N, C-alpha and C positions, 0 to 999 in steps of 0.2 A: 632542469631535470638533463633536457637534451645537451646542454653546455658544460653539465657536471664534469669533475675530475673520473677518470678509468672506472677506480675503483666504485663512484658511485657511494649511495648513502644506506645504513641500516633501515630507515627508518623517514617516510613523508610525514608530518600530520598537517591535513589541509582541513579549517574550517570555515563550515559553508554557512550561509545565512540561514533565518528561521525560515523563509520561505522557498528554502531551495529545494530542489527535487533531485533525492539521490538515485533513484532509480533511472532518471535520465543522464547521471552521471556515468552510472556504469555501461549504461548503452552508448555516449559517447565515447568512453574509454575500450569501450569492445570495438568500435567500427574504426578508431584511430589505432588498435593494434591490427585489423584487417588490411587498413593502408598503411602499414607500418612507418607510422609515425615512430619519430626518434625517439620521444618520450616514452611513449605508450612499449616500446620496446625495451626499454629498460627497467620498467615496472609494473606492479600491475595491483591492483585492488585487493589487497587482503581483509580490509574487514572496513565496516559503516558503523559509528557508534552513531546513537540517537541518543542525545539528554533531554530528557524531560526534565520540567520543572513540575515536581510533586504536589507543590503550598496552591499553585494553580489549575491544575490537570482538568479539574472537574470544572470549573466555569468555562476553560479551554473546550471541552469536548462539547459541551452545549452552547458554543458558540457559534452562531450561524452566518456572523459577518465574514466577509472577506479579510485576510490578512493586512490587504493594503488599508484597508479602514479602520481595523483593529488595532493596529499601530501606526497610524498615521502617518505613513511614510510614501517615499517616493516607489516607481515599480518600473523597471526597465525590461524585465524579464517576461512579466507574465504571470509567473505563478502566482504575488499578489492576489491577483482577482478571484482567487480559489477560496473555497472557506476556510477557515482558519481547522475546523476539523477534519479537513479532507486531507489537508497537508500534514496536519499530525498524523493522523491514522497513514497515512504513506510512508511518512519518516520514519514510524515504527514497524511497517511491514518489511520495510527494506532494509533494517536494520541487522549486522550480527550481535551487533551486543545495546542494549537499552540500559542508559545509568539514569536511574530514578533519583535524580539530585536534589536538594534541600530537603532531604525526610525530615529532616529533624522539625521544618515547620509545616510539616501535614500531622493530621490526626492518625491513630492506627485504624480506625475503622476509612480513611481515606487511603492509606498507605495498601491496605490490604485490595482495597475496590481497584486503584493504580495496576498495583501488580498483577491482579487476576484479569482484569482487561487488555492489558499490553501481553499477556502470556495467551491470551485466547486469539489476539489477534496476529502474534507471531509467537507461537510456540518453539521456534527452532531458538530463538534468541536468547543470548547470556544475559540475565539480568541482574544490575548490581544494585543495590543502594549506597546513597553516597550523602555526605555534608560538606558543603562548602566546594564539590567538586574535586574532592581528594578521591582519588584512585591510584591503585596501585598500579605502575605504569605498565611492568612484566605483563598483568593479566589485559592491559589497553594495548599494545602494541606486543600481540601476536603474530607470530613469524608462519602460521598456519592460515589461511586463507578462510574465511568464516563459511560457516555451511549453508548461509542464503544466496552468497555470489557464488559459489563454485560452481551449481548445476547449470546455471544457466551460462558461464564462460564455458565450462566444459563441453558444453553441448555444441557449443558454436568455434571453439577453437581447440577442443583438446586439452589435454595437462602444460597448463603454464606454470607450474609453479617448480622451477628450477632456476637457480641462477641469477633471480632479478631481487630490485628493489621492492619493499611494499610501500605502499602508500594507504594510509588511513583516511578515511574520511569523516568527520564529527559533525555532525547535524544537530546544531542548537533550535529548538525550539523553545524561545523565551517566554516569561510573563511580563506583561507591561508593568504590571503593579511595582513601585516603585520601594515600598514596605517588605519588601521579600528581597531586596538587596542583599549580597552576597559576597565578602571579598573571599580570595580563593589561598587559605591558608590552613587551615587547621581541618579533621577531619577523620571519616573513616568510610571506607566501601565496605561492604557487604555483599557475597555473593550470593544468589538466587540457588535453593537447595533442590537440585533434581534428581535426588535419591528417591524422595516423597512425592506425593500427591500433588502435581502443578494447581496453583491457584485458581486457575480456570475449570482443573476438574473438582475442586474441593468445592464450587460455587455452583458446580453444574451445568456450567456452559458447554455448549455445545456445537456443532456445526456441519451442514449440507451442503451441497451441492445441486441448484437446478438445473435442467440441461430440457432443449425441447428445441425440433427441427421444426418448426414455424413462428411468424412473425406475430408480435403482440400489436394487438390495436391499438393505437396511441391515447385513445381517448379513456378507455378503461385500463389503459396501464397508469396514466397520469392521478386516475380516482384510486387506484392501488397505493401508490406513493403516499397519496394525500390521507389513506389510511394509516399508515405507518406510521406517518409524523402525529397523526392524532393520537395514536396510541402511545407515542413518547411523551405526549404532553400531558395524557392523563395520568402517567407515573407519578408518582412524588419521590422526585429526582434529589432535590432539595442541593441541585450542583453535586451530585455523587459525593456529598459530604456526611448522608446517611449510612445506615447499615448497608455493608454489601450486599447479603441478602437482597434488601430493597433496591440498591441502586444498579444493581446488575440484572434486575430482571427486564426478560422482553427482547424483542430485536437488539443488538446494539454496533452489528457491522455488515453489510452487504455490500459488495461489489462483483462487478463482471460486465459482460459483454452483452448486449442487446440487439434484435434485428425487430426492425418496426416498419406498419405498413406504408406509414406518411414517409418514409425516406428508405425503400427498397434496397439502394445499391452501395449506402454508407452502413460501416459497423457504428456501435454508440457504446461510449463506456458509462456504465452507471456506480456511483458512489451515495451510499448511504452512511451517516455514522452521528452518532448524537442527537440531532435534530434536524439534521441539514441533509439534503438530497440536490447530487447532482449530475445532469445528463450533458456528457460531452460526444460532439457528432468527430469521429473517426476518418480514416482511410475510408477509399471503397473498401468493398468485400474483395479478398483474392477472385473470388468465382465470378466476378463482376467485371474481372480488368479483359478487356480488348487483348489479342494476342500482344499487339504492339505496344499497349500499355502496360502490360504484365513485364515484357521485356526488359522497359524503362526503370520499373520497378526493383527489379529483382536485381539490376544491375549498380545499384545503389548500394555502398559499402554496408555488409550486414543483412541485407533485406533476403539473400540467397538462404540465407540460415535461417532465417524468420519462417519463409516461403515452405521451406522442406519440412521444416516443424508442425506448420499448420497442414501441410499435407499428408504427414503421418499421422498425426494426432486427431483432426478435427475435420477432415474431409469426410464430406456425404454422396457417395458415388451414387447408391441404389435412387435416390430421388434427384440428383443433379444439382441438389442447391451448394454444394459446393464447402465450404466454412460458414456460410451463414446460417445462423445458430442464436439461440439461448442457452448461457452459461454463468450462470452467479451462483456465488457465494455468500451464505446466509451465517452470519455466527451471533448467539444469543443466549440466554439464563432460562431461568425456570418463568414461564407464562409466554414462551415463543414456541409454538407447538408446529413441527415441519411439515404434518398433514395439511393444518390450515392452513401454510404459507402456499405451499403444492397446490391446494385447491383455488385460491387466489390468484396466484398467477397462471393455472390452465384457463381461468373464467377469462384473462387477459390476451389468450392466444386467439387469432382468427377463428372462427367456426368454420362446418364444412363448406357453408354457402361462402362463407367471407374467403376462404381460402381458393374458393373455385375461381370468383371471380378475381382474385389478386393473380393466378397460376395466369388466367385470361389476358391479363393487364401487363405482366412482366415476362412472359416467357421470350 
């Protein structure tokens, strides 16, 4: 791209692997623009398209194996160690367009369930149904940046949408079942109708955010997560092949930032989808950084904008805990009761006596 002719290209289409992390691609591109990398200055990510294999989405959603194990592949990026459903969820969440491919191989119930689940995870993405991967290129190669990517990019760099090439990242979540093979020749793509109630609304899928400014007790948290997994196992999901009303009941997706008494200096990212739960230790909380460490972190490209956003949106001045917090999004259908989930999470928080001991040990 950096060596391209002066007039550049109209579009660049980049196909990512099935274990790719499109959010990381966007983050790296933002960093590249900040350091004025020649390629990044000549193009922007206009749209991320996630291709879902509708015919085996249900089995993937309930697959607790790592992507590396599932696909019997080598992995040099580290992404393959993540559960299949964790990668699938993120690829859908990050998309500006979701292509429900192989729609002809899915039953009517499966197709409705997948569409409802996709729109509940990412209500901003355009959803298309397709057979044999056949899509109207004018719809696919939009010259307008996607709604999902624009806010994050604009917050960090302002409006970047003038006189640049457009790069389109296509993220393929493939099915390993060879009986589902398709050639790419004929078929039709159908747009999701945004003028009526969305599939998520039709099946009563709702969401809420849980927030707290107190650490979780690690032991009680693990018991809470186990109860969620037990609840999913108790539901007759049938690989999401049954009636949508049954398959879409209970907790479907949860994701967020957690603060634990057992690791008070680091934030943790929690992800729950299907039957899989993963907890990943992240960077130190910004508020836990020394002045010297803070200076080193924000000097890295892209970090100043992130730090400024955290200070503006997630900082706790009165208690002095800074960005340390619980902030988790829950998405579920009938059978997920917000009050019950909140009560269970509140029980995971440190009690007054535990908090006093925690403050004494960590101030």
